[in-house]
C-alpha positions as CSV (number, residue, x, y, z in Angstrom):
1,M,5.1,1.3,-18.0
2,R,8.9,1.5,-17.9
3,R,9.0,2.3,-21.6
4,R,6.3,4.9,-21.2
5,V,8.2,6.7,-18.4
6,S,11.5,6.4,-20.2
7,A,10.0,8.0,-23.3
8,Y,9.5,11.2,-21.3
9,T,12.7,11.0,-19.2
10,R,15.4,10.7,-21.8
11,D,18.0,13.5,-21.6
12,C,16.4,15.3,-18.6
13,S,16.1,15.3,-14.8
14,F,12.9,13.8,-13.5
15,K,11.1,12.7,-10.4
16,I,8.3,10.1,-10.1
17,G,5.5,10.5,-7.6
18,I,1.9,9.9,-6.5
19,T,-0.9,12.4,-5.8
20,C,-4.6,12.5,-5.6
21,N,-4.6,16.1,-6.8
22,P,-2.3,16.6,-9.9
23,E,-3.0,20.3,-10.2
24,A,-2.1,21.0,-6.6
25,R,1.0,18.8,-6.8
26,W,2.1,20.7,-10.0
27,Q,1.7,24.0,-8.3
28,A,4.0,22.8,-5.5
29,H,6.7,21.8,-8.0
30,K,6.4,24.2,-10.9
31,D,9.3,26.3,-9.7
32,S,11.7,23.4,-9.8
33,Y,10.4,21.4,-12.8
34,D,9.3,22.4,-16.3
35,Q,6.6,19.9,-16.9
36,M,4.4,17.3,-15.1
37,V,3.0,14.3,-17.0
38,V,0.3,12.0,-15.4
39,V,1.1,8.5,-16.6
40,Y,-1.3,6.3,-14.6
41,E,-4.5,6.5,-12.7
42,S,-6.1,4.0,-10.2
43,S,-8.5,3.9,-7.4
44,S,-6.1,1.6,-5.5
45,I,-3.3,3.4,-3.5
46,D,-1.6,0.0,-3.1
47,C,-1.4,-0.5,-6.9
48,V,-0.1,3.0,-7.5
49,S,2.4,2.8,-4.7
50,Q,3.8,-0.5,-5.9
51,L,4.2,0.9,-9.4
52,E,5.9,4.0,-8.1
53,R,8.3,1.8,-6.0
54,E,9.1,-0.4,-9.0
55,L,9.7,2.6,-11.3
56,T,11.9,4.5,-8.8
57,D,13.9,1.4,-8.0
58,H,14.4,0.8,-11.7
59,N,15.5,4.5,-12.2
60,E,17.4,4.9,-8.9
61,D,20.6,6.1,-10.6
62,F,18.7,8.7,-12.7
63,A,15.6,9.9,-10.9
64,D,15.6,12.8,-8.4
65,N,13.6,10.7,-5.9
66,V,15.2,10.5,-2.4
67,I,13.2,7.3,-1.5
68,S,10.9,5.0,-3.4
69,G,7.3,4.1,-2.6
70,G,5.9,7.5,-1.6
71,G,7.8,10.0,0.5
72,G,5.4,12.9,0.3
73,H,1.8,13.7,1.2
74,I,-0.5,11.7,-1.2
75,G,-4.0,12.5,0.1
76,K,-6.7,10.3,1.6
77,R,-9.1,9.9,-1.3
78,G,-8.7,8.5,-4.8
79,P,-8.3,8.3,-7.6
80,Y,-4.6,8.2,-7.3
81,Y,-2.2,9.4,-10.0
82,L,1.3,8.4,-10.8
83,Y,3.1,11.4,-12.3
84,V,6.6,12.3,-13.6
85,L,8.1,15.7,-13.1
86,L,10.5,16.8,-15.9
87,R,13.3,19.3,-15.9
88,H,14.7,19.9,-19.4
């Protein structure tokens, strides 16, 4: 998953996040970012949260994330999506 995310994030600003509604999340961020890519889907919030934490920790010097492991509103029902916002 690190390689998959890094393929999108070379030479741009980015933020990694979780949502249960990708379209609504994109609408909330489209003024600040140019693109949103959903990179993972799961019915388990624990699995997606752990993956987000690992990816944000791995990219802590590069990502726009303030904290790792979910800092925003995710939603109560799955499926859950791990996404990357890109600013070129």
